[in-house]
CHARMM internal coordinates of N, CA and C (Angstrom, degrees):
IC EDIT
DIST 1 N 1 CA 1.4545
DIST 1 CA 1 C 1.5317
ANGL 1 N 1 CA 1 C 106.61
DIST 1 C 2 N 1.2892
ANGL 1 CA 1 C 2 N 117.75
DIHE 1 N 1 CA 1 C 2 N 126.68
DIST 2 N 2 CA 1.4808
ANGL 1 C 2 N 2 CA 122.57
DIHE 1 CA 1 C 2 N 2 CA 177.94
DIST 2 CA 2 C 1.5010
ANGL 2 N 2 CA 2 C 109.43
DIHE 1 C 2 N 2 CA 2 C -95.00
DIST 2 C 3 N 1.3199
ANGL 2 CA 2 C 3 N 110.54
DIHE 2 N 2 CA 2 C 3 N 144.92
DIST 3 N 3 CA 1.4696
ANGL 2 C 3 N 3 CA 118.55
DIHE 2 CA 2 C 3 N 3 CA 177.34
DIST 3 CA 3 C 1.5247
ANGL 3 N 3 CA 3 C 109.67
DIHE 2 C 3 N 3 CA 3 C -102.65
DIST 3 C 4 N 1.2930
ANGL 3 CA 3 C 4 N 116.08
DIHE 3 N 3 CA 3 C 4 N 141.19
DIST 4 N 4 CA 1.4465
ANGL 3 C 4 N 4 CA 120.64
DIHE 3 CA 3 C 4 N 4 CA -179.04
DIST 4 CA 4 C 1.5234
ANGL 4 N 4 CA 4 C 111.54
DIHE 3 C 4 N 4 CA 4 C -69.77
DIST 4 C 5 N 1.3194
ANGL 4 CA 4 C 5 N 116.39
DIHE 4 N 4 CA 4 C 5 N 166.01
DIST 5 N 5 CA 1.5282
ANGL 4 C 5 N 5 CA 118.76
DIHE 4 CA 4 C 5 N 5 CA -179.42
DIST 5 CA 5 C 1.4863
ANGL 5 N 5 CA 5 C 112.42
DIHE 4 C 5 N 5 CA 5 C -63.37
DIST 5 C 6 N 1.3121
ANGL 5 CA 5 C 6 N 114.91
DIHE 5 N 5 CA 5 C 6 N 141.37
DIST 6 N 6 CA 1.4804
ANGL 5 C 6 N 6 CA 122.29
DIHE 5 CA 5 C 6 N 6 CA -178.49
DIST 6 CA 6 C 1.5480
ANGL 6 N 6 CA 6 C 109.67
DIHE 5 C 6 N 6 CA 6 C -105.21
DIST 6 C 7 N 1.2694
ANGL 6 CA 6 C 7 N 114.55
DIHE 6 N 6 CA 6 C 7 N 145.32
DIST 7 N 7 CA 1.4542
ANGL 6 C 7 N 7 CA 120.97
DIHE 6 CA 6 C 7 N 7 CA 174.70
DIST 7 CA 7 C 1.5178
ANGL 7 N 7 CA 7 C 106.67
DIHE 6 C 7 N 7 CA 7 C -103.82
DIST 7 C 8 N 1.3437
ANGL 7 CA 7 C 8 N 115.69
DIHE 7 N 7 CA 7 C 8 N 115.36
DIST 8 N 8 CA 1.4717
ANGL 7 C 8 N 8 CA 121.93
DIHE 7 CA 7 C 8 N 8 CA -176.56
DIST 8 CA 8 C 1.5370
ANGL 8 N 8 CA 8 C 109.14
DIHE 7 C 8 N 8 CA 8 C -117.19
DIST 8 C 9 N 1.3179
ANGL 8 CA 8 C 9 N 115.81
DIHE 8 N 8 CA 8 C 9 N 115.50
DIST 9 N 9 CA 1.4656
ANGL 8 C 9 N 9 CA 121.62
DIHE 8 CA 8 C 9 N 9 CA 177.10
DIST 9 CA 9 C 1.5524
ANGL 9 N 9 CA 9 C 107.55
DIHE 8 C 9 N 9 CA 9 C -125.07
DIST 9 C 10 N 1.3616
ANGL 9 CA 9 C 10 N 116.06
DIHE 9 N 9 CA 9 C 10 N 143.17
DIST 10 N 10 CA 1.4201
ANGL 9 C 10 N 10 CA 119.60
DIHE 9 CA 9 C 10 N 10 CA -179.76
DIST 10 CA 10 C 1.5850
ANGL 10 N 10 CA 10 C 110.03
DIHE 9 C 10 N 10 CA 10 C -79.77
DIST 10 C 11 N 1.2901
ANGL 10 CA 10 C 11 N 118.10
DIHE 10 N 10 CA 10 C 11 N -47.52
DIST 11 N 11 CA 1.4363
ANGL 10 C 11 N 11 CA 122.30
DIHE 10 CA 10 C 11 N 11 CA 177.88
DIST 11 CA 11 C 1.5583
ANGL 11 N 11 CA 11 C 107.59
DIHE 10 C 11 N 11 CA 11 C -122.17
DIST 11 C 12 N 1.3082
ANGL 11 CA 11 C 12 N 114.43
DIHE 11 N 11 CA 11 C 12 N 128.94
DIST 12 N 12 CA 1.4179
ANGL 11 C 12 N 12 CA 116.98
DIHE 11 CA 11 C 12 N 12 CA -179.69
DIST 12 CA 12 C 1.5675
ANGL 12 N 12 CA 12 C 110.35
DIHE 11 C 12 N 12 CA 12 C -141.97
DIST 12 C 13 N 1.3029
ANGL 12 CA 12 C 13 N 117.38
DIHE 12 N 12 CA 12 C 13 N 138.27
DIST 13 N 13 CA 1.4452
ANGL 12 C 13 N 13 CA 118.82
DIHE 12 CA 12 C 13 N 13 CA 173.32
DIST 13 CA 13 C 1.4827
ANGL 13 N 13 CA 13 C 109.83
DIHE 12 C 13 N 13 CA 13 C -70.80
DIST 13 C 14 N 1.3053
ANGL 13 CA 13 C 14 N 115.29
DIHE 13 N 13 CA 13 C 14 N 146.28
DIST 14 N 14 CA 1.4356
ANGL 13 C 14 N 14 CA 122.21
DIHE 13 CA 13 C 14 N 14 CA -172.49
DIST 14 CA 14 C 1.5350
ANGL 14 N 14 CA 14 C 109.01
DIHE 13 C 14 N 14 CA 14 C -120.88
DIST 14 C 15 N 1.3187
ANGL 14 CA 14 C 15 N 117.55
DIHE 14 N 14 CA 14 C 15 N 76.86
DIST 15 N 15 CA 1.4924
ANGL 14 C 15 N 15 CA 119.56
DIHE 14 CA 14 C 15 N 15 CA -175.35
DIST 15 CA 15 C 1.5195
ANGL 15 N 15 CA 15 C 112.60
DIHE 14 C 15 N 15 CA 15 C -72.71
DIST 15 C 16 N 1.2821
ANGL 15 CA 15 C 16 N 119.30
DIHE 15 N 15 CA 15 C 16 N -29.74
DIST 16 N 16 CA 1.5014
ANGL 15 C 16 N 16 CA 121.64
DIHE 15 CA 15 C 16 N 16 CA -178.18
DIST 16 CA 16 C 1.4707
ANGL 16 N 16 CA 16 C 112.81
DIHE 15 C 16 N 16 CA 16 C -97.89
DIST 16 C 17 N 1.3483
ANGL 16 CA 16 C 17 N 119.10
DIHE 16 N 16 CA 16 C 17 N 4.10
DIST 17 N 17 CA 1.4606
ANGL 16 C 17 N 17 CA 123.84
DIHE 16 CA 16 C 17 N 17 CA 178.02
DIST 17 CA 17 C 1.5430
ANGL 17 N 17 CA 17 C 111.39
DIHE 16 C 17 N 17 CA 17 C 59.96
DIST 17 C 18 N 1.3402
ANGL 17 CA 17 C 18 N 116.08
DIHE 17 N 17 CA 17 C 18 N 36.46
DIST 18 N 18 CA 1.4648
ANGL 17 C 18 N 18 CA 119.92
DIHE 17 CA 17 C 18 N 18 CA 175.30
DIST 18 CA 18 C 1.5188
ANGL 18 N 18 CA 18 C 109.05
DIHE 17 C 18 N 18 CA 18 C -109.88
DIST 18 C 19 N 1.2732
ANGL 18 CA 18 C 19 N 117.46
DIHE 18 N 18 CA 18 C 19 N 139.12
DIST 19 N 19 CA 1.4737
ANGL 18 C 19 N 19 CA 123.24
DIHE 18 CA 18 C 19 N 19 CA 177.90
DIST 19 CA 19 C 1.5135
ANGL 19 N 19 CA 19 C 110.02
DIHE 18 C 19 N 19 CA 19 C -88.30
DIST 19 C 20 N 1.3318
ANGL 19 CA 19 C 20 N 115.44
DIHE 19 N 19 CA 19 C 20 N 105.85
DIST 20 N 20 CA 1.4717
ANGL 19 C 20 N 20 CA 119.78
DIHE 19 CA 19 C 20 N 20 CA -179.78
DIST 20 CA 20 C 1.4852
ANGL 20 N 20 CA 20 C 110.10
DIHE 19 C 20 N 20 CA 20 C -120.84
DIST 20 C 21 N 1.3341
ANGL 20 CA 20 C 21 N 118.20
DIHE 20 N 20 CA 20 C 21 N -148.37
DIST 21 N 21 CA 1.4386
ANGL 20 C 21 N 21 CA 122.40
DIHE 20 CA 20 C 21 N 21 CA -171.77
DIST 21 CA 21 C 1.5104
ANGL 21 N 21 CA 21 C 113.96
DIHE 20 C 21 N 21 CA 21 C -78.50
DIST 21 C 22 N 1.3114
ANGL 21 CA 21 C 22 N 117.85
DIHE 21 N 21 CA 21 C 22 N 78.61
DIST 22 N 22 CA 1.4540
ANGL 21 C 22 N 22 CA 121.48
DIHE 21 CA 21 C 22 N 22 CA 173.58
DIST 22 CA 22 C 1.5265
ANGL 22 N 22 CA 22 C 109.75
DIHE 21 C 22 N 22 CA 22 C -158.13
DIST 22 C 23 N 1.2866
ANGL 22 CA 22 C 23 N 116.74
DIHE 22 N 22 CA 22 C 23 N 154.64
DIST 23 N 23 CA 1.4491
ANGL 22 C 23 N 23 CA 121.11
DIHE 22 CA 22 C 23 N 23 CA -176.21
DIST 23 CA 23 C 1.5546
ANGL 23 N 23 CA 23 C 110.97
DIHE 22 C 23 N 23 CA 23 C -89.30
DIST 23 C 24 N 1.3246
ANGL 23 CA 23 C 24 N 116.17
DIHE 23 N 23 CA 23 C 24 N -50.80
DIST 24 N 24 CA 1.4648
ANGL 23 C 24 N 24 CA 118.39
DIHE 23 CA 23 C 24 N 24 CA -176.34
DIST 24 CA 24 C 1.5178
ANGL 24 N 24 CA 24 C 110.70
DIHE 23 C 24 N 24 CA 24 C -112.29
DIST 24 C 25 N 1.3391
ANGL 24 CA 24 C 25 N 116.91
DIHE 24 N 24 CA 24 C 25 N 140.61
DIST 25 N 25 CA 1.4806
ANGL 24 C 25 N 25 CA 120.84
DIHE 24 CA 24 C 25 N 25 CA 175.76
DIST 25 CA 25 C 1.4892
ANGL 25 N 25 CA 25 C 106.59
DIHE 24 C 25 N 25 CA 25 C -90.16
DIST 25 C 26 N 1.3024
ANGL 25 CA 25 C 26 N 117.99
DIHE 25 N 25 CA 25 C 26 N 152.44
DIST 26 N 26 CA 1.4423
ANGL 25 C 26 N 26 CA 122.58
DIHE 25 CA 25 C 26 N 26 CA 175.08
DIST 26 CA 26 C 1.5375
ANGL 26 N 26 CA 26 C 109.07
DIHE 25 C 26 N 26 CA 26 C -88.14
DIST 26 C 27 N 1.3483
ANGL 26 CA 26 C 27 N 116.85
DIHE 26 N 26 CA 26 C 27 N 73.89
DIST 27 N 27 CA 1.4109
ANGL 26 C 27 N 27 CA 119.06
DIHE 26 CA 26 C 27 N 27 CA 179.43
DIST 27 CA 27 C 1.5622
ANGL 27 N 27 CA 27 C 109.83
DIHE 26 C 27 N 27 CA 27 C -143.84
DIST 27 C 28 N 1.3426
ANGL 27 CA 27 C 28 N 116.55
DIHE 27 N 27 CA 27 C 28 N 179.75
DIST 28 N 28 CA 1.4598
ANGL 27 C 28 N 28 CA 121.36
DIHE 27 CA 27 C 28 N 28 CA -173.66
DIST 28 CA 28 C 1.5212
ANGL 28 N 28 CA 28 C 112.03
DIHE 27 C 28 N 28 CA 28 C -65.41
DIST 28 C 29 N 1.2964
ANGL 28 CA 28 C 29 N 119.83
DIHE 28 N 28 CA 28 C 29 N -40.96
DIST 29 N 29 CA 1.4538
ANGL 28 C 29 N 29 CA 122.23
DIHE 28 CA 28 C 29 N 29 CA -179.24
DIST 29 CA 29 C 1.5233
ANGL 29 N 29 CA 29 C 113.34
DIHE 28 C 29 N 29 CA 29 C -59.66
DIST 29 C 30 N 1.3227
ANGL 29 CA 29 C 30 N 116.83
DIHE 29 N 29 CA 29 C 30 N -40.72
DIST 30 N 30 CA 1.4298
ANGL 29 C 30 N 30 CA 121.44
DIHE 29 CA 29 C 30 N 30 CA 179.82
DIST 30 CA 30 C 1.5162
ANGL 30 N 30 CA 30 C 109.58
DIHE 29 C 30 N 30 CA 30 C -68.50
DIST 30 C 31 N 1.3382
ANGL 30 CA 30 C 31 N 119.77
DIHE 30 N 30 CA 30 C 31 N -40.41
DIST 31 N 31 CA 1.4501
ANGL 30 C 31 N 31 CA 121.25
DIHE 30 CA 30 C 31 N 31 CA 179.75
DIST 31 CA 31 C 1.5381
ANGL 31 N 31 CA 31 C 112.68
DIHE 30 C 31 N 31 CA 31 C -67.35
DIST 31 C 32 N 1.3500
ANGL 31 CA 31 C 32 N 117.42
DIHE 31 N 31 CA 31 C 32 N -39.81
DIST 32 N 32 CA 1.4108
ANGL 31 C 32 N 32 CA 120.94
DIHE 31 CA 31 C 32 N 32 CA 178.96
DIST 32 CA 32 C 1.5692
ANGL 32 N 32 CA 32 C 109.62
DIHE 31 C 32 N 32 CA 32 C -67.84
DIST 32 C 33 N 1.2732
ANGL 32 CA 32 C 33 N 116.84
DIHE 32 N 32 CA 32 C 33 N -41.75
DIST 33 N 33 CA 1.4754
ANGL 32 C 33 N 33 CA 119.90
DIHE 32 CA 32 C 33 N 33 CA 176.58
DIST 33 CA 33 C 1.5265
ANGL 33 N 33 CA 33 C 111.78
DIHE 32 C 33 N 33 CA 33 C -62.16
DIST 33 C 34 N 1.2827
ANGL 33 CA 33 C 34 N 117.21
DIHE 33 N 33 CA 33 C 34 N -39.55
DIST 34 N 34 CA 1.4717
ANGL 33 C 34 N 34 CA 119.39
DIHE 33 CA 33 C 34 N 34 CA 177.92
DIST 34 CA 34 C 1.4962
ANGL 34 N 34 CA 34 C 110.40
DIHE 33 C 34 N 34 CA 34 C -64.01
DIST 34 C 35 N 1.3071
ANGL 34 CA 34 C 35 N 118.55
DIHE 34 N 34 CA 34 C 35 N -44.96
DIST 35 N 35 CA 1.4742
ANGL 34 C 35 N 35 CA 120.47
DIHE 34 CA 34 C 35 N 35 CA 179.95
DIST 35 CA 35 C 1.5055
ANGL 35 N 35 CA 35 C 111.47
DIHE 34 C 35 N 35 CA 35 C -65.20
DIST 35 C 36 N 1.3396
ANGL 35 CA 35 C 36 N 119.92
DIHE 35 N 35 CA 35 C 36 N -35.26
DIST 36 N 36 CA 1.4492
ANGL 35 C 36 N 36 CA 120.95
DIHE 35 CA 35 C 36 N 36 CA 177.35
DIST 36 CA 36 C 1.5315
ANGL 36 N 36 CA 36 C 110.02
DIHE 35 C 36 N 36 CA 36 C -65.82
DIST 36 C 37 N 1.3177
ANGL 36 CA 36 C 37 N 117.48
DIHE 36 N 36 CA 36 C 37 N -47.00
DIST 37 N 37 CA 1.4583
ANGL 36 C 37 N 37 CA 120.22
DIHE 36 CA 36 C 37 N 37 CA 178.91
DIST 37 CA 37 C 1.4769
ANGL 37 N 37 CA 37 C 113.12
DIHE 36 C 37 N 37 CA 37 C -63.48
DIST 37 C 38 N 1.3134
ANGL 37 CA 37 C 38 N 117.89
DIHE 37 N 37 CA 37 C 38 N -44.03
DIST 38 N 38 CA 1.4525
ANGL 37 C 38 N 38 CA 122.03
DIHE 37 CA 37 C 38 N 38 CA 179.24
DIST 38 CA 38 C 1.5032
ANGL 38 N 38 CA 38 C 111.55
DIHE 37 C 38 N 38 CA 38 C -61.76
DIST 38 C 39 N 1.4005
ANGL 38 CA 38 C 39 N 118.12
DIHE 38 N 38 CA 38 C 39 N -41.06
DIST 39 N 39 CA 1.4026
ANGL 38 C 39 N 39 CA 122.16
DIHE 38 CA 38 C 39 N 39 CA 177.32
DIST 39 CA 39 C 1.5262
ANGL 39 N 39 CA 39 C 112.49
DIHE 38 C 39 N 39 CA 39 C -64.12
DIST 39 C 40 N 1.2964
ANGL 39 CA 39 C 40 N 116.71
DIHE 39 N 39 CA 39 C 40 N -41.55
DIST 40 N 40 CA 1.4878
ANGL 39 C 40 N 40 CA 121.06
DIHE 39 CA 39 C 40 N 40 CA 179.08
DIST 40 CA 40 C 1.5446
ANGL 40 N 40 CA 40 C 109.14
DIHE 39 C 40 N 40 CA 40 C -64.56
DIST 40 C 41 N 1.2936
ANGL 40 CA 40 C 41 N 119.30
DIHE 40 N 40 CA 40 C 41 N -40.49
DIST 41 N 41 CA 1.4735
ANGL 40 C 41 N 41 CA 122.26
DIHE 40 CA 40 C 41 N 41 CA 176.56
DIST 41 CA 41 C 1.5297
ANGL 41 N 41 CA 41 C 112.78
DIHE 40 C 41 N 41 CA 41 C -63.24
DIST 41 C 42 N 1.3079
ANGL 41 CA 41 C 42 N 115.47
DIHE 41 N 41 CA 41 C 42 N -43.70
DIST 42 N 42 CA 1.4524
ANGL 41 C 42 N 42 CA 119.58
DIHE 41 CA 41 C 42 N 42 CA 179.61
DIST 42 CA 42 C 1.5460
ANGL 42 N 42 CA 42 C 111.18
DIHE 41 C 42 N 42 CA 42 C -65.48
DIST 42 C 43 N 1.3233
ANGL 42 CA 42 C 43 N 116.02
DIHE 42 N 42 CA 42 C 43 N -41.41
DIST 43 N 43 CA 1.4568
ANGL 42 C 43 N 43 CA 117.56
DIHE 42 CA 42 C 43 N 43 CA 179.10
DIST 43 CA 43 C 1.5240
ANGL 43 N 43 CA 43 C 109.80
DIHE 42 C 43 N 43 CA 43 C -66.67
DIST 43 C 44 N 1.3035
ANGL 43 CA 43 C 44 N 119.37
DIHE 43 N 43 CA 43 C 44 N -36.95
DIST 44 N 44 CA 1.4610
ANGL 43 C 44 N 44 CA 121.76
DIHE 43 CA 43 C 44 N 44 CA 178.05
DIST 44 CA 44 C 1.5149
ANGL 44 N 44 CA 44 C 111.30
DIHE 43 C 44 N 44 CA 44 C -65.27
DIST 44 C 45 N 1.3088
ANGL 44 CA 44 C 45 N 117.14
DIHE 44 N 44 CA 44 C 45 N -41.84
DIST 45 N 45 CA 1.4618
ANGL 44 C 45 N 45 CA 120.87
DIHE 44 CA 44 C 45 N 45 CA 179.43
DIST 45 CA 45 C 1.5062
ANGL 45 N 45 CA 45 C 110.87
DIHE 44 C 45 N 45 CA 45 C -64.93
DIST 45 C 46 N 1.3399
ANGL 45 CA 45 C 46 N 115.62
DIHE 45 N 45 CA 45 C 46 N -42.95
DIST 46 N 46 CA 1.4633
ANGL 45 C 46 N 46 CA 120.78
DIHE 45 CA 45 C 46 N 46 CA 179.14
DIST 46 CA 46 C 1.5203
ANGL 46 N 46 CA 46 C 110.58
DIHE 45 C 46 N 46 CA 46 C -62.43
DIST 46 C 47 N 1.3339
ANGL 46 CA 46 C 47 N 116.52
DIHE 46 N 46 CA 46 C 47 N -40.43
DIST 47 N 47 CA 1.4709
ANGL 46 C 47 N 47 CA 120.93
DIHE 46 CA 46 C 47 N 47 CA -178.54
DIST 47 CA 47 C 1.5346
ANGL 47 N 47 CA 47 C 109.86
DIHE 46 C 47 N 47 CA 47 C -66.02
DIST 47 C 48 N 1.3188
ANGL 47 CA 47 C 48 N 117.42
DIHE 47 N 47 CA 47 C 48 N -38.95
DIST 48 N 48 CA 1.4812
ANGL 47 C 48 N 48 CA 120.65
DIHE 47 CA 47 C 48 N 48 CA 178.40
DIST 48 CA 48 C 1.5383
ANGL 48 N 48 CA 48 C 109.28
DIHE 47 C 48 N 48 CA 48 C -65.27
DIST 48 C 49 N 1.3261
ANGL 48 CA 48 C 49 N 115.30
DIHE 48 N 48 CA 48 C 49 N -43.17
DIST 49 N 49 CA 1.4878
ANGL 48 C 49 N 49 CA 119.39
DIHE 48 CA 48 C 49 N 49 CA -179.14
DIST 49 CA 49 C 1.5232
ANGL 49 N 49 CA 49 C 110.01
DIHE 48 C 49 N 49 CA 49 C -64.68
DIST 49 C 50 N 1.2990
ANGL 49 CA 49 C 50 N 118.39
DIHE 49 N 49 CA 49 C 50 N -45.03
DIST 50 N 50 CA 1.4609
ANGL 49 C 50 N 50 CA 119.44
DIHE 49 CA 49 C 50 N 50 CA -178.89
DIST 50 CA 50 C 1.5167
ANGL 50 N 50 CA 50 C 112.68
DIHE 49 C 50 N 50 CA 50 C -64.45
DIST 50 C 51 N 1.2985
ANGL 50 CA 50 C 51 N 116.51
DIHE 50 N 50 CA 50 C 51 N -42.34
DIST 51 N 51 CA 1.4924
ANGL 50 C 51 N 51 CA 118.13
DIHE 50 CA 50 C 51 N 51 CA 178.27
DIST 51 CA 51 C 1.5057
ANGL 51 N 51 CA 51 C 110.10
DIHE 50 C 51 N 51 CA 51 C -68.12
DIST 51 C 52 N 1.3073
ANGL 51 CA 51 C 52 N 120.05
DIHE 51 N 51 CA 51 C 52 N -33.47
DIST 52 N 52 CA 1.4413
ANGL 51 C 52 N 52 CA 120.79
DIHE 51 CA 51 C 52 N 52 CA 177.78
DIST 52 CA 52 C 1.5328
ANGL 52 N 52 CA 52 C 112.25
DIHE 51 C 52 N 52 CA 52 C -68.40
DIST 52 C 53 N 1.3013
ANGL 52 CA 52 C 53 N 118.56
DIHE 52 N 52 CA 52 C 53 N -37.86
DIST 53 N 53 CA 1.4582
ANGL 52 C 53 N 53 CA 120.92
DIHE 52 CA 52 C 53 N 53 CA 179.65
DIST 53 CA 53 C 1.5348
ANGL 53 N 53 CA 53 C 109.16
DIHE 52 C 53 N 53 CA 53 C -79.76
DIST 53 C 54 N 1.2888
ANGL 53 CA 53 C 54 N 121.34
DIHE 53 N 53 CA 53 C 54 N -21.09
DIST 54 N 54 CA 1.5010
ANGL 53 C 54 N 54 CA 121.59
DIHE 53 CA 53 C 54 N 54 CA -177.84
DIST 54 CA 54 C 1.5281
ANGL 54 N 54 CA 54 C 109.62
DIHE 53 C 54 N 54 CA 54 C -73.66
DIST 54 C 55 N 1.3329
ANGL 54 CA 54 C 55 N 118.07
DIHE 54 N 54 CA 54 C 55 N -23.18
DIST 55 N 55 CA 1.4949
ANGL 54 C 55 N 55 CA 121.12
DIHE 54 CA 54 C 55 N 55 CA 179.82
DIST 55 CA 55 C 1.4940
ANGL 55 N 55 CA 55 C 113.24
DIHE 54 C 55 N 55 CA 55 C -89.12
DIST 55 C 56 N 1.3295
ANGL 55 CA 55 C 56 N 119.51
DIHE 55 N 55 CA 55 C 56 N 1.78
DIST 56 N 56 CA 1.4822
ANGL 55 C 56 N 56 CA 122.98
DIHE 55 CA 55 C 56 N 56 CA 177.02
DIST 56 CA 56 C 1.4659
ANGL 56 N 56 CA 56 C 111.93
DIHE 55 C 56 N 56 CA 56 C -77.76
END
COOR INIT
IC SEED 1 N 1 CA 1 C
IC BUILD
């Protein structure tokens, strides 16, 4: 059984409020979540660098 072609987009505007083939919605919840995750990653990287330089 063959499957038809799929449309895959990472960020897509959602004018009709339907959840279709996309990962991130272009709304406030997605932006806030992105900034929280990015901040956590930056803090983690900075912590690793600081502990690495403190043992020199």
